[in-house]
C-alpha positions as CSV (number, residue, x, y, z in Angstrom):
1,M,28.0,16.7,-29.4
2,P,26.1,13.6,-28.2
3,K,22.4,13.9,-27.7
4,T,21.2,13.4,-24.2
5,E,18.1,11.3,-23.5
6,N,14.9,13.1,-22.5
7,P,14.1,12.0,-18.9
8,K,10.4,12.6,-19.4
9,P,8.4,9.6,-20.6
10,K,7.3,9.5,-24.2
11,T,3.7,10.1,-25.1
12,V,2.4,6.6,-25.9
13,P,-1.1,5.7,-26.9
14,Y,-2.7,4.0,-23.9
15,P,-3.1,0.2,-24.1
16,T,-6.6,0.3,-22.6
17,P,-9.1,3.0,-21.6
18,A,-8.3,2.1,-18.0
19,H,-4.7,3.2,-18.5
20,A,-5.9,6.5,-19.9
21,E,-8.3,7.0,-17.0
22,A,-5.6,6.0,-14.5
23,D,-3.2,8.6,-16.0
24,R,-6.0,11.2,-15.8
25,L,-6.4,10.4,-12.1
26,L,-2.6,10.5,-11.5
27,T,-2.6,14.0,-13.2
28,E,-5.4,15.1,-10.9
29,A,-3.6,13.8,-7.8
30,A,-0.4,15.6,-8.9
31,A,-2.4,18.8,-9.3
32,A,-3.9,18.3,-5.8
33,K,-0.5,17.7,-4.4
34,S,1.0,20.7,-6.1
35,A,-1.9,22.9,-4.8
36,R,-1.4,21.5,-1.3
37,V,2.4,22.3,-1.5
38,R,1.6,25.8,-2.6
39,A,-0.9,26.2,0.2
40,E,1.7,24.9,2.7
41,A,4.2,27.5,1.4
42,D,1.5,30.3,1.8
43,L,0.7,29.1,5.2
44,A,4.3,29.0,6.3
45,G,4.9,32.4,4.9
46,E,2.0,33.9,6.8
47,L,3.0,32.2,10.1
48,A,5.1,35.2,11.2
49,R,2.3,37.5,10.5
50,L,-0.1,35.4,12.5
51,K,1.7,36.6,15.6
52,E,0.6,40.1,14.7
53,L,-3.0,38.8,14.2
54,S,-3.1,38.8,10.4
55,P,-6.6,38.8,9.0
56,F,-5.5,36.5,6.2
57,W,-4.4,33.6,8.5
58,E,-7.8,32.0,8.8
59,A,-8.4,32.0,5.1
60,L,-5.0,30.5,4.3
61,E,-5.4,27.8,6.9
62,A,-8.9,27.0,5.6
63,N,-7.4,26.8,2.0
64,Y,-4.6,24.5,3.2
65,L,-7.0,22.2,5.0
66,Q,-9.2,22.1,1.9
67,E,-6.2,21.2,-0.4
68,L,-5.0,18.6,2.1
69,A,-8.5,17.0,2.0
70,R,-8.6,17.3,-1.8
71,E,-5.2,15.5,-2.1
72,A,-6.3,12.7,0.2
73,E,-9.5,12.3,-1.7
74,A,-7.6,12.1,-5.1
75,A,-5.2,9.4,-3.6
76,A,-8.2,7.4,-2.4
77,R,-9.9,7.6,-5.8
78,I,-6.7,6.4,-7.5
79,K,-6.4,3.4,-5.1
80,A,-10.1,2.6,-5.6
81,F,-9.7,2.8,-9.4
82,E,-6.6,0.6,-9.3
83,A,-8.6,-2.1,-7.4
84,E,-11.6,-1.7,-9.7
85,Q,-9.6,-1.8,-12.9
86,K,-6.8,-4.2,-11.8
87,W,-7.3,-6.6,-14.7
88,D,-7.0,-3.8,-17.3
89,L,-4.2,-2.0,-15.6
90,F,-2.0,-4.8,-14.3
91,D,-3.2,-8.2,-15.6
92,P,-2.3,-9.6,-12.2
93,P,-1.1,-13.1,-11.6
94,T,-3.0,-15.4,-9.3
95,T,-0.1,-16.6,-7.3
96,A,1.8,-14.6,-4.6
97,P,4.3,-13.0,-4.2
98,H,4.2,-10.7,-7.1
99,S,4.7,-7.0,-7.9
100,I,3.8,-5.0,-11.0
101,K,4.6,-1.4,-11.9
102,V,2.8,0.5,-14.7
103,E,4.5,3.7,-15.9
104,L,2.2,6.4,-17.1
105,P,3.1,10.0,-18.1
106,A,1.8,11.4,-14.8
107,G,3.3,8.8,-12.5
108,E,3.5,5.1,-11.7
109,L,0.9,2.7,-10.5
110,F,2.0,-0.2,-8.3
111,Y,0.3,-3.6,-7.6
112,S,1.6,-6.2,-5.2
113,L,0.2,-9.6,-4.3
114,E,1.6,-11.0,-1.1
115,A,0.7,-14.1,0.9
116,H,-0.6,-13.5,4.4
117,V,-1.7,-16.0,7.1
118,I,-5.4,-16.3,7.5
119,R,-6.8,-15.9,11.1
120,P,-9.7,-18.3,11.0
121,K,-12.7,-17.6,13.3
122,K,-13.8,-21.2,13.8
123,V,-10.4,-22.9,14.4
124,N,-8.3,-22.3,17.5
125,V,-4.9,-22.1,15.8
126,L,-3.3,-21.3,19.1
127,A,-4.5,-24.5,20.7
128,A,-3.3,-26.5,17.7
129,V,0.1,-24.9,17.8
130,E,0.4,-25.5,21.6
131,E,-0.3,-29.2,21.1
132,Y,2.6,-29.5,18.6
133,A,4.8,-27.2,20.7
134,A,4.3,-29.6,23.7
135,L,5.4,-32.4,21.4
136,E,8.4,-30.3,20.4
137,I,9.3,-29.7,24.0
138,L,9.0,-33.4,24.8
139,G,11.2,-34.2,21.8
140,V,8.5,-36.4,20.2
141,G,8.4,-36.1,16.4
142,D,9.8,-33.4,14.2
143,Y,7.9,-30.3,15.4
144,Q,10.7,-27.8,15.6
145,G,9.6,-24.1,15.5
146,F,6.1,-24.6,17.0
147,A,7.0,-23.4,20.5
148,E,8.7,-20.2,19.2
149,V,5.5,-18.8,17.6
150,V,3.6,-19.0,20.8
151,K,3.9,-15.7,22.7
152,I,4.2,-15.9,26.5
153,S,1.0,-13.9,26.8
154,K,-0.8,-16.8,25.3
155,S,-1.4,-15.2,21.9
156,L,-0.2,-16.4,18.6
157,N,2.7,-14.7,16.8
158,W,0.9,-14.3,13.5
159,D,4.0,-12.5,12.0
160,A,6.1,-15.6,12.6
161,L,3.4,-17.8,11.0
162,Q,3.9,-15.8,7.9
163,Y,7.1,-17.7,7.1
164,W,5.6,-21.2,7.7
165,P,5.1,-23.5,4.7
166,P,1.5,-24.2,3.7
167,E,1.6,-27.8,5.0
168,R,2.5,-26.7,8.5
169,L,-0.3,-24.0,8.4
170,Q,-2.8,-26.6,7.3
171,L,-1.7,-28.8,10.1
172,V,-2.9,-26.3,12.7
173,G,-6.1,-25.3,10.8
174,T,-5.1,-22.2,8.8
175,D,-3.6,-21.4,5.4
176,K,-2.1,-18.6,3.3
177,R,-4.2,-16.5,1.0
178,A,-3.1,-13.8,-1.5
179,K,-3.5,-10.2,-0.4
180,E,-3.5,-7.4,-3.0
181,T,-2.1,-3.9,-2.3
182,Y,-2.1,-0.9,-4.5
183,S,-0.1,2.3,-4.5
184,F,1.1,5.0,-6.8
185,E,3.9,7.5,-7.3
186,L,3.5,10.9,-8.9
187,R,6.1,12.4,-11.2
188,E,8.1,15.3,-9.8
189,E,7.4,18.7,-11.2
190,G,10.2,19.8,-13.5
């Protein structure tokens, strides 16, 4: 009979202390989530009795809210730790776009680096884009695409600028900069 693979990750010594701490934080977040799920189940089970003015309802609701807050706090600590220890956990590249996933026994850590358009405070990007849009409308030069990023309400479509090449962004006084995001995923309880 062929041997099936164990779906659980193997216990591997951690490459750095940051990986060990991140795994501990993931385990803590999983415990908080599990407690919150149990509190939700207790709360739902007691809902029918609430209609009969159950004396336990207030305590269950308070417990649920406490577990919900504990879970949110654990998630915030993981994200803060990921940001603080990004070099030990991910060894992130300096160019965007990039995504990294680190698998640990208690879950996965995710890092992504994406380019986003900077909204400068001292440069009126809208005015610069309007100048080139006017040239586009007149058919002077090769300025296609400038008019389409200007919203009729006289605001700049920053989402559309996201797809512009750096040369065009610099032409209107802005640029792209890397933006880091962090996330995590907990292992499902077996």
